[in-house]
Backbone as numpy.savetxt, mean C-alpha at the origin, in Angstrom:
# Nx Ny Nz CAx CAy CAz Cx Cy Cz
19.20 7.00 -3.55 18.91 5.51 -2.91 17.44 5.66 -2.40
16.52 4.93 -2.82 15.30 4.97 -2.36 14.96 4.09 -1.30
14.33 4.55 -0.13 13.90 3.67 0.87 12.67 3.81 1.24
11.86 2.45 1.48 10.64 2.62 1.92 10.46 1.81 3.26
9.92 2.25 4.17 9.85 1.54 5.50 8.41 1.38 5.92
7.98 0.10 5.83 6.41 -0.14 6.08 6.24 -0.30 7.57
5.22 0.11 8.13 4.72 -0.24 9.55 3.28 -0.32 9.76
2.82 -0.72 10.85 1.24 -0.47 11.11 0.47 -1.76 11.03
1.33 -2.85 10.58 0.52 -4.12 10.58 0.33 -4.64 12.00
-0.97 -5.47 12.14 -1.35 -5.85 13.48 -2.47 -7.05 13.13
-2.59 -7.74 14.18 -3.90 -8.63 14.19 -5.06 -8.23 14.81
-5.97 -8.16 14.04 -7.42 -7.68 14.23 -8.64 -8.43 13.95
-9.58 -8.05 14.67 -10.93 -8.88 14.22 -11.81 -8.37 13.15
-12.37 -9.08 12.24 -13.21 -8.88 11.17 -14.00 -7.68 11.56
-13.95 -6.70 10.84 -14.91 -5.53 10.96 -13.83 -4.49 11.50
-12.82 -4.70 11.94 -11.87 -3.69 12.49 -11.19 -2.84 11.45
-10.27 -1.97 11.83 -9.65 -1.04 11.26 -8.01 -0.99 11.60
-7.25 -0.72 10.63 -5.74 -0.35 10.74 -5.47 0.63 9.78
-4.37 1.29 10.20 -3.49 2.35 9.20 -2.31 1.82 8.82
-1.85 1.60 7.92 -0.42 1.29 7.46 0.41 2.46 7.24
1.63 2.71 7.40 2.33 3.66 7.00 3.47 3.34 6.35
4.03 4.25 5.57 5.27 3.85 4.79 6.13 5.22 4.67
7.15 5.23 5.60 7.96 6.27 5.53 9.04 6.01 4.38
9.18 7.17 3.53 9.75 6.94 2.23 11.13 8.15 2.28
11.88 7.99 1.46 12.95 8.82 1.21 12.37 10.09 0.83
13.22 11.24 1.22 12.48 12.69 0.74 12.39 12.82 -0.97
11.10 13.46 -1.08 10.59 13.80 -2.48 10.25 12.59 -3.34
10.26 11.46 -2.74 9.81 10.09 -3.45 8.44 10.30 -3.75
7.60 10.37 -2.66 6.17 10.23 -2.89 5.60 11.47 -3.73
6.07 12.69 -3.67 5.80 13.70 -4.32 5.96 13.60 -5.77
6.90 13.04 -6.16 7.36 13.13 -7.57 7.04 11.53 -8.33
6.42 10.67 -7.73 6.41 9.44 -8.32 4.90 8.59 -8.17
4.78 7.62 -8.68 3.56 6.61 -8.62 3.95 6.00 -7.46
3.08 5.97 -6.50 3.30 5.11 -5.04 1.85 4.24 -4.88
2.19 3.10 -3.98 1.06 2.24 -4.10 1.34 1.31 -2.89
0.43 0.38 -2.70 0.38 -0.82 -1.93 0.10 -1.87 -2.56
0.87 -2.98 -2.35 0.51 -4.26 -2.68 0.27 -5.34 -1.58
-0.11 -6.57 -1.77 -0.16 -7.49 -0.68 0.00 -8.89 -1.31
0.35 -9.80 -0.26 0.57 -11.05 -0.64 0.32 -11.96 0.38
-0.87 -12.75 0.14 -1.17 -13.73 0.86 -0.28 -15.08 0.74
-0.22 -16.11 1.72 0.29 -17.25 1.73 -0.07 -18.15 0.41
0.71 -18.44 -0.42 0.23 -19.45 -1.47 -0.47 -18.45 -2.46
-0.40 -17.30 -2.37 -0.88 -16.49 -3.78 0.08 -15.59 -4.13
-0.42 -14.80 -5.44 0.72 -13.94 -6.08 0.37 -12.72 -5.42
1.33 -11.76 -5.60 1.37 -10.39 -5.34 0.12 -9.69 -6.08
-0.59 -9.04 -5.15 -1.59 -8.18 -5.93 -1.63 -6.67 -5.39
-1.91 -5.86 -6.44 -2.05 -4.48 -6.25 -3.41 -4.20 -5.34
-3.12 -3.15 -4.55 -4.39 -2.83 -3.61 -4.66 -1.43 -4.07
-3.69 -0.47 -3.95 -4.16 0.80 -4.24 -3.02 1.64 -4.89
-3.28 2.62 -5.78 -1.99 3.40 -6.16 -2.56 4.80 -6.40
-1.48 5.58 -6.33 -1.75 6.95 -6.44 -0.64 7.73 -7.16
-0.89 8.44 -8.27 0.05 9.06 -9.02 0.43 10.52 -8.31
1.48 11.14 -8.89 1.97 12.46 -8.43 0.86 13.54 -8.65
-0.20 13.31 -9.35 -1.24 14.29 -9.73 -2.44 14.06 -8.67
-2.23 13.08 -7.96 -3.26 12.75 -7.05 -4.56 11.84 -7.59
-4.28 11.15 -8.61 -5.23 10.33 -9.46 -5.00 8.78 -8.71
-6.12 8.42 -8.17 -5.97 7.14 -7.49 -6.75 6.02 -7.96
-6.34 4.89 -7.76 -7.03 3.53 -8.41 -7.00 2.61 -7.35
-8.00 1.80 -6.91 -8.15 0.81 -6.17 -8.52 -0.52 -6.75
-8.03 -1.62 -6.27 -8.61 -2.86 -6.70 -9.88 -3.07 -6.23
-10.78 -3.72 -6.91 -12.10 -3.75 -6.75 -12.32 -4.51 -5.44
-11.64 -5.40 -4.99 -11.70 -6.05 -3.60 -11.72 -5.13 -2.36
-11.28 -4.06 -2.55 -10.94 -3.10 -1.38 -11.68 -1.73 -1.69
-12.39 -1.55 -2.95 -12.91 -0.33 -2.86 -14.28 0.07 -2.03
-14.00 1.17 -1.44 -14.95 1.57 -0.55 -14.43 1.32 1.05
-13.47 0.50 1.08 -13.01 -0.17 2.45 -11.60 0.70 2.59
-10.77 0.77 1.82 -9.48 1.33 2.03 -9.21 2.69 1.30
-8.32 3.25 2.01 -7.99 4.73 1.65 -6.50 4.79 1.50
-6.10 5.37 0.39 -4.68 5.80 0.35 -4.53 7.19 0.26
-3.56 7.62 1.23 -3.44 9.04 1.36 -1.74 9.40 1.55
-1.49 10.66 1.81 -0.06 10.80 1.84 0.15 12.28 2.54
1.30 12.20 3.38 1.69 13.51 3.99 2.94 13.79 3.34
3.02 14.64 2.26 4.24 15.22 1.84 5.19 15.76 2.73
4.73 16.42 3.66 5.82 17.13 4.68 6.33 16.17 5.62
5.67 14.80 5.70 6.44 13.86 6.67 6.94 12.78 5.85
6.85 12.97 4.30 7.32 12.04 3.61 6.69 10.60 3.59
5.39 10.60 3.97 4.86 9.34 4.40 3.60 8.96 3.68
3.49 7.72 3.06 2.26 7.30 2.39 1.48 6.34 3.50
0.15 6.53 3.28 -0.66 5.75 4.18 -1.72 4.86 3.49
-2.07 3.85 4.32 -3.29 2.88 3.71 -4.12 2.71 4.84
-5.35 3.46 4.80 -6.39 3.34 5.86 -7.12 2.16 5.64
-7.20 1.12 6.34 -8.14 0.07 6.14 -9.37 -0.21 7.28
-10.49 -0.13 6.63 -11.65 -0.40 7.51 -12.58 -1.51 7.01
-13.38 -1.78 7.66 -14.29 -2.83 7.42 -13.42 -4.41 7.05
-12.32 -4.46 7.85 -11.50 -5.59 7.34 -12.22 -6.91 7.31
-11.66 -7.77 6.62 -12.13 -9.10 6.44 -11.02 -10.06 6.27
-11.46 -11.39 6.77 -10.19 -12.31 6.86 -9.65 -12.41 5.66
-10.17 -12.45 4.59 -9.41 -12.39 3.12 -8.43 -11.27 2.82
-8.53 -10.27 3.57 -7.38 -9.04 3.66 -6.05 -9.52 4.26
-6.13 -10.74 5.01 -4.97 -11.35 5.77 -3.89 -11.26 4.80
-2.60 -10.79 4.90 -1.60 -10.64 3.91 -0.41 -9.82 4.39
0.62 -10.35 3.84 1.91 -9.25 4.03 1.70 -8.02 3.23
1.62 -6.82 3.60 1.26 -5.51 2.84 2.61 -4.88 2.57
2.72 -4.58 1.41 3.99 -3.82 0.99 3.76 -2.30 0.29
4.62 -1.37 0.80 4.71 0.05 -0.08 5.53 -0.33 -1.08
5.06 0.52 -2.26 5.88 0.14 -3.45 5.97 1.65 -4.21
7.13 1.72 -4.94 7.36 3.14 -5.75 7.60 2.65 -6.96
7.20 3.49 -8.11 7.43 3.46 -9.42 8.23 4.79 -9.93
9.29 4.65 -10.33 10.14 5.87 -10.34 10.33 5.88 -11.90
9.86 7.01 -12.53 10.07 7.37 -13.87 9.22 6.66 -14.77
7.87 6.09 -14.42 6.97 5.60 -15.42 5.64 6.02 -15.11
4.48 5.78 -15.91 3.12 6.26 -15.39 2.61 5.03 -14.77
1.66 5.98 -13.77 0.91 5.06 -12.72 -0.42 4.35 -13.39
0.20 3.23 -14.18 -0.89 2.76 -15.00 -1.23 1.30 -15.18
-0.38 0.61 -13.98 -0.29 -0.93 -14.25 -0.49 -1.62 -12.44
-0.71 -2.63 -12.59 -0.60 -3.40 -11.19 0.28 -4.40 -11.42
1.18 -4.47 -12.57 2.32 -5.48 -12.70 3.34 -5.34 -11.65
3.71 -6.14 -10.71 4.65 -5.73 -9.68 5.95 -5.70 -10.26
6.12 -5.95 -11.31 7.63 -5.83 -11.85 7.84 -4.38 -12.19
6.92 -3.65 -12.53 6.95 -2.10 -12.86 7.28 -1.34 -11.71
7.29 -1.78 -10.40 7.67 -1.16 -9.39 9.10 -1.60 -8.82
9.65 -0.31 -8.93 11.32 -0.60 -8.68 11.52 -0.84 -7.17
10.82 -0.30 -6.34 11.15 -0.06 -4.89 10.07 -0.70 -4.09
10.56 -1.52 -3.13 9.45 -2.13 -2.38 10.06 -1.98 -0.70
8.82 -1.72 0.13 9.22 -1.65 1.50 9.44 -3.44 2.08
9.82 -3.31 3.26 10.02 -4.57 3.59 8.75 -5.50 3.95
7.62 -5.02 3.98 6.55 -5.55 4.44 5.85 -5.49 5.90
4.75 -5.48 5.92 4.00 -5.41 7.25 2.97 -6.46 7.47
2.63 -7.27 8.31 1.80 -8.23 8.27 0.49 -7.76 8.80
-0.60 -8.10 8.17 -1.87 -7.86 8.55 -2.76 -9.16 8.67
-3.27 -9.50 9.87 -4.11 -10.64 9.98 -5.29 -10.33 10.69
-6.37 -10.70 9.90 -7.81 -10.52 10.33 -8.56 -11.87 10.67
-8.85 -11.86 11.81 -9.43 -13.26 12.32 -11.16 -13.02 12.23
-11.76 -14.20 12.05 -13.09 -14.02 11.90 -13.90 -14.15 13.32
């Protein structure tokens, strides 16, 4: 049973920073493709960042240079450091895991496991 528990969302002003955390079941982060998605009201879910088991990382163009995905294997935790936040970053953010597949897609259906989500609100 894979469990992902998201936390760290908050309301901040534009230009601020937040760090999201995803507590995962043991060994999930180390062995699988992990990532973060977000969904704003009225919009489709979009991939934000993903990291494969070898450490290769891909970011969405909209967050490159501002967001950083990282992990702490000992703590079974995935992070998303978000800097220089913009109002358009406002969304529900989800930690995701793709078990048994390549880390090569942003298609939400490819990710079998999702956290419950954590809300990020950025005001101008």
